[in-house]
Each structure stands twice: as structure tokens, then as C-alpha cells.
C-alpha positions in Angstrom: 0.1 0.0 -0.3 1.4 3.4 -0.9 -0.2 5.0 2.1 -1.1 3.3 5.5 -2.5 4.2 8.7 -2.6 2.0 11.8 -4.5 2.6 15.1 -4.0 6.6 14.1 -4.9 8.9 17.5 -4.6 12.6 18.4 -5.4 13.6 21.5 -5.8 17.3 22.8 -5.8 16.7 26.5 -8.7 14.5 27.0 -10.1 15.1 23.8 -9.6 12.7 20.8 -10.0 14.4 17.2 -9.0 11.3 16.2 -9.5 7.6 18.1 -8.0 4.7 16.1 -7.9 5.6 12.3 -7.1 2.7 10.4 -7.1 2.8 6.5 -4.8 2.3 3.3 -4.5 3.7 0.4 -3.0 2.2 -2.9 -0.8 3.8 -5.4 -2.4 6.3 -8.5 -6.0 6.0 -6.0 -7.9 8.9 -4.8 -9.1 8.9 -1.2 -11.3 11.2 0.6 -11.9 11.4 4.3 -15.7 12.7 4.6 -17.6 14.1 7.6 -19.3 16.6 9.3 -17.4 19.4 10.5 -15.4 18.6 14.1 -15.5 15.0 13.0 -11.2 14.8 12.9 -11.1 14.4 9.3 -8.8 17.7 9.0 -6.8 16.6 12.0 -6.2 13.0 10.5 -4.7 14.8 7.4 -2.7 17.4 9.6 -1.0 14.5 10.8 -1.0 12.6 7.6 1.7 15.9 6.3 3.2 16.2 9.4 1.9 19.6 11.1 0.3 17.9 13.9 2.0 14.6 15.9 0.3 11.6 16.8 -0.6 10.3 20.1 -0.8 6.9 19.3 -0.3 4.4 16.3 1.8 4.8 13.1 1.4 6.2 9.7 3.5 5.0 6.8 4.1 6.0 3.0 5.6 3.4 0.4 6.8 1.5 3.7 8.9 4.3 5.4 7.4 5.1 8.9 6.3 8.9 8.5 5.4 9.3 12.1 4.8 7.6 15.4 4.5 8.4 18.7 8.0 8.2 19.2 9.1 9.0 15.8 8.0 11.7 13.1 9.3 12.9 10.0 9.5 16.7 9.1 7.1 17.5 7.1 9.4 19.1 4.3 11.3 15.6 4.4 7.7 13.6 3.7 7.6 14.0 -0.1 4.0 15.0 0.5 2.3 17.7 -1.6 -0.4 20.0 -0.1 -3.4 21.9 -1.5 -5.0 24.0 1.0 -8.5 25.4 1.6 -7.3 28.8 0.8 -5.2 28.3 -2.1 -2.3 29.8 -0.3 -0.9 31.4 -3.9 1.8 33.7 -3.6 -0.4 37.1 -4.7 3.2 38.8 -6.0 4.1 35.9 -8.0 3.1 35.1 -11.5 1.0 31.6 -12.5 4.6 30.0 -13.4 6.6 31.3 -10.5 4.2 30.1 -8.2 4.2 26.6 -9.6 8.0 27.2 -9.7 8.3 27.9 -5.9 9.2 24.0 -4.5 11.6 24.0 -7.9 14.6 26.1 -6.9 17.1 22.9 -6.4 16.7 22.1 -9.7 18.6 23.9 -12.7 17.1 26.5 -14.5 16.1 24.6 -17.8 14.6 22.0 -15.7 12.4 24.1 -13.8 11.2 25.8 -16.4 10.3 22.3 -18.3 8.2 21.2 -15.1 6.5 24.3 -14.8 5.6 24.4 -18.3 4.3 20.4 -17.7 2.3 21.5 -15.0 0.8 24.2 -16.7 -0.1 22.2 -19.7 -1.3 19.4 -17.4 -3.9 21.8 -15.4 -5.1 23.2 -18.6 -3.6 26.9 -18.1 -0.3 26.9 -20.5 -1.8 30.6 -21.8 -1.8 31.4 -18.2 1.8 31.5 -17.0 2.5 35.1 -16.9 -1.1 35.8 -15.0 -0.8 37.1 -11.6 -3.5 35.3 -8.8 -5.8 38.1 -9.1 -6.0 37.8 -12.0 -7.3 34.4 -12.3 -10.9 33.1 -11.5 -11.1 30.9 -8.3 -11.2 27.5 -10.3 -8.0 28.6 -12.2 -6.3 29.9 -9.0 -7.2 25.8 -7.6 -5.5 24.3 -10.6 -2.4 26.5 -10.3 -2.6 25.6 -6.4 -2.8 22.1 -7.3 0.3 22.4 -10.6 2.2 23.6 -7.6 1.8 20.7 -5.1 2.2 18.4 -7.7 5.0 20.0 -9.5 8.3 18.4 -7.1 6.6 15.0 -7.9 5.5 14.3 -4.1 4.8 10.5 -3.5 1.1 11.9 -2.2 -1.1 14.9 -2.5 -3.2 16.0 0.3 -6.0 18.3 -0.2 -7.6 20.3 2.8 -11.7 20.8 1.4 -10.1 22.0 -1.7 -13.5 23.5 -2.9 -15.4 25.1 -0.2 -14.5 28.9 -1.4 -16.5 27.7 -4.9 -19.9 28.4 -6.1 -21.8 24.9 -6.5 -21.7 24.7 -9.9 -18.0 25.5 -10.1 -17.2 23.1 -7.3 -18.9 20.2 -9.1 -17.4 20.7 -12.4 -14.0 21.3 -10.9 -14.0 18.2 -8.7 -14.0 16.3 -11.9 -11.3 17.9 -13.8 -8.9 18.1 -10.5 -9.9 13.9 -10.3 -9.3 13.9 -14.6 -5.8 16.0 -14.2 -4.8 13.6 -10.5 -5.6 10.4 -12.6 -3.8 11.5 -16.0 -0.8 11.8 -13.9 -1.2 8.8 -11.6 -1.1 10.4 -8.4 -2.2 9.2 -5.3 -4.1 11.8 -3.1 -6.4 11.8 -0.4 -8.9 14.7 0.0 -11.0 15.8 3.0 -14.7 17.0 2.7 -17.9 17.7 4.4 -19.9 17.5 0.9 -20.6 14.2 -0.5 -20.8 15.3 -4.0 -17.6 16.1 -3.8 -16.5 13.1 -2.5 -18.5 11.2 -4.9 -16.9 12.8 -7.9 -13.7 12.5 -7.0 -12.6 9.5 -4.9 -12.2 6.1 -5.6 -12.5 5.2 -1.8 -14.1 7.0 0.5 -14.2 6.9 4.8 -16.5 8.3 6.8 -16.2 9.6 9.9 -18.0 10.5 13.1 -16.1 12.1 16.0 -12.6 11.0 15.1 -13.4 7.3 14.6 -13.8 5.6 11.0 -17.7 4.9 10.1 -16.3 2.6 7.0 -13.7 3.4 4.5 -15.0 1.7 1.5 -16.3 2.6 -2.7 -18.9 5.1 -3.2 -21.3 2.5 -4.6 -20.8 0.5 -1.4 -21.1 3.4 1.0 -24.5 3.8 -0.8 -26.2 0.7 -1.3 -24.4 -0.9 1.6 -23.6 1.0 4.8 -22.5 0.1 7.2 -23.8 1.7 10.2 -27.0 3.8 10.8 -24.3 7.1 10.6 -23.4 6.1 7.3 -26.8 5.3 5.9 -28.4 9.1 7.1 -25.1 10.8 6.3 -24.9 9.5 2.7 -27.0 9.8 0.0 -30.9 10.6 0.8 -33.4 8.2 2.3 -35.5 7.2 4.7 -36.0 4.4 7.4 -39.2 2.1 6.9 -40.5 0.2 9.8 -40.9 -3.3 9.7 -40.5 -6.6 11.7 -38.5 -9.8 10.9 -41.4 -12.9 9.9 -38.4 -14.8 9.0 -35.3 -15.7 7.9 -34.4 -12.5 5.9 -38.2 -11.5 5.5 -39.7 -8.6 7.0 -43.2 -7.2 7.2 -43.5 -3.6 6.2 -46.2 -1.3 4.9 -45.3 -1.3 1.3 -45.4 -5.5 1.9 -42.9 -8.6 2.5 -39.2 -7.2 1.6 -36.0 -9.5 1.8 -32.9 -8.3 3.1 -29.3 -8.1 3.1 -27.7 -9.4 5.7 -27.9 -7.9 9.4 -26.3 -4.5 10.3 -25.3 -3.4 13.2 -27.0 -6.9 14.7 -24.9 -8.4 17.6 -26.2 -12.2 15.7 -28.9 -13.3 13.1 -32.2 -11.4 13.4 -34.8 -13.5 14.8 -39.0 -13.7 14.3 -40.5 -10.5 15.8 -37.4 -7.9 15.8 -38.0 -4.9 15.2 -36.0 -3.0 12.4 -35.7 -0.2 10.1 -35.0 -0.7 6.4 -33.0 1.8 4.5 -35.2 2.8 1.5 -33.6 5.5 -1.6 -35.1 7.3 -3.6 -34.3 5.2 -6.4 -35.9 2.2 -5.0 -39.4 3.7 -5.4 -40.6 4.0 -8.8 -43.5 6.1 -9.7 -46.2 3.3 -11.6 -49.5 4.8 -12.5 -50.3 0.8 -12.6 -49.9 0.0 -9.3 -52.2 -0.8 -6.9 -49.6 0.5 -4.1 -50.7 4.4 -3.8 -49.0 6.8 -2.1 -50.1 10.6 -1.3 -47.8 13.4 -2.6 -47.0 15.6 0.2 -43.5 17.6 -0.7 -42.0 18.1 -4.1 -38.9 19.5 -5.1 -38.5 20.1 -9.1 -34.8 19.4 -10.2 -35.2 19.9 -13.9 -34.9 16.7 -15.6 -37.0 15.2 -12.2 -38.6 15.8 -9.2 -38.0 14.6 -5.6 -41.5 14.2 -4.1 -42.1 13.0 -0.4 -44.7 10.7 -0.5 -47.0 9.6 2.5 -48.6 5.9 3.0 -52.1 5.2 4.3 -50.4 4.3 7.2 -48.2 7.6 7.7 -45.0 5.9 6.2 -43.0 8.2 4.3 -41.1 7.7 1.1 -38.8 9.4 -1.0 -39.4 8.8 -4.8 -37.1 10.6 -8.3 -40.0 10.6 -10.7 -39.3 12.2 -14.3 -40.3 16.1 -14.0 -42.8 15.2 -16.7 -44.7 13.5 -14.2 -46.0 16.5 -12.7 -48.0 15.5 -9.5 -49.7 18.3 -7.4 -49.0 17.9 -3.2 -52.2 16.1 -1.9 -52.4 13.8 -5.5 -52.4 9.7 -4.9 -49.7 8.0 -7.3 -49.1 4.4 -7.8 -45.7 3.0 -7.0 -43.9 -0.1 -6.7 -40.8 -0.9 -4.3 -37.9 -2.4 -6.3 -34.7 -1.9 -4.1 -31.8 -3.7 -5.3 -30.3 -3.7 -1.9 -32.6 -3.6 1.2 -30.1 -2.8 4.4 -31.8 -3.6 7.6 -31.0 -1.8 10.9 -32.1 -2.8 14.5 -34.8 -0.2 15.4 -34.1 2.3 18.2 -34.7 1.4 21.9 
């Protein structure tokens, strides 16, 4: 593995900012630590960069120990590039000079070639003489990325890299930056609270809560097979539908009997009579005028190509459904639905 964290903890007094974090990242992969503010993701990134010491555990890159409680490689010796939230470009230097800043040990000709390569890689070859104030936010971010990549680090760290940009630019730049990193076969780890960014950029994502890693998995698995109730609630949209186990693998719910995947958050196999909650995503609930299963539209959100409907069942259960926008139903209207989930994940009912 290119990057390995083994039971890494970082305490501030009695407060555990990072608590027993373990993960591994392969060379050429893009990883992400995702979670709400205060969950410890930025502290973890700072420990990897060498800006914070570790209280317990170890950090290795390419098999080389970077940090342990009794040892810490200086940040400048870790071969790690960093892209900061505020870009941290030097305002008095041109784009080319910003990129060249960390290349002062190279011969002049080699330095010039490397800068040109990086400008071309981020699609800004025509902007080499521009100063930061002459660049858009997205262009500044790409120059910051080029500067971090120029010394050919073993690992790139990105700290909330798009948080200062508007939503449309953030989504577009996420895809662009992923393409740049993949084109250079760079290994990268970013932190963000925005799951859209995480899904757009990362090959593997770790969801954090209160300093601990809840699940380290692919975006697909996080969405369809969340390992904990917190991950299910934090990633994507969905509702929890109450039900009762009637036999092994089957649950009686208001929308009918449903088969479930393996138990989650349970100490053993489900028993008949156990109360559970099933995670249903909006794409699990299909609009079907011919269906006898009916639900009332109680909220709707127009998204251009589709509506997100909040539906109420006769017994009071609520569901979400994504419906093509030419099905323009009004609040209070009854519509037909059918339930077609690819994966049904069950959690023990609270209490």
C-alpha cells in the first residue's frame, strides 16, 4: 500500500480529535475522508502532512514510517504535496513563478520545463504570466494543484479544496481535478464535508464520526451497503421504513414483505418478531400509474430533469421517490408506486 494508517490517534488533552484511525490507500488511487465539521478529518490530514504529531499508532507512506508517538519525519522530508483550502498562492508571483516556488533546487532549464508541463497538465498554459488576482477561483485552485504536483510528491493532500467556490464550479472542478490526478497517476487524499465532491473525486471514501472511521469503502458500497446507521443517514438521501422480521431474511412492512441483505448493527442473526428499520433510497421507489400500491404526494422538489417527491403511505410511513419531471403531480395527489430496491439494508430499530 502507498499510504497506511494503523490505529492513529491524536488527542488534545482528554479530547480525542482522531481515535484509532486505520486505512490504506493504493498507489494511483484517490481517497477521501468525509464527515461533518468537527469529526477529525482535517486533524487526520494534518497528522499525515506532519503538521500535528500522533498520540498513538503509526503512519507509513510507501513502506516508510512517517509518524509514530516516538518519531516524526519533518513535513518537508515527507514528499507530500498539500493543496490548502484558501489556495495559499503568493499574490506577488505569476502563475508560473508560484508553480516554480518549490523547484528551486532544480537547474533553471529543468525548472522551466517542469513548470510548462504542469501548466499544460492543468489546462492553463496560456496563463503562465497571470497573477493570482487575474485568475478565477477555479483557475487559482488548478494553479495551487500544479504547484503541489510540481516537485513530484509521493502523495497529494487536499484540504476542503473547493469549499470557497460556488456549487456549479465546485462540481465541475471536482471532475476536472480528478482527471488531472488520474492523468498523472497521482496518489491523493482529500477531506471534505460535501458528499457530492467525495463521490465525484474519490475511488474510496472513509466516513468519519467523532474522530472514528465508520466505514472505508467505495462510493457504491457506501451508498448501497452502508455499514452503520450513521453512514446510511449521512451518505445520500433516504428514509428508514419500520418493519418486523417474520422469518429469516424477510421483513413485513407497510409496503409489503421485503427481503433483506445481511444484518447490520446487530449482534447476531435476526429473530422472528425483531423490530427493524429498512433503508430505502429515492431510486428504490418507482412511480407506476398501474400499481395498486398508492401514496400521497406531500412535498415535491423540482430538479429540472426530475422531481424529488416526498410520499406518505396510508399508514403514515414516508418515502422518497425520484420521478421524471414530465410526471408533474401536485401536493395532495395520490400516485401509484412500486418498491424495487437492489439492496435492502436493515438496522435494529432504536430502543
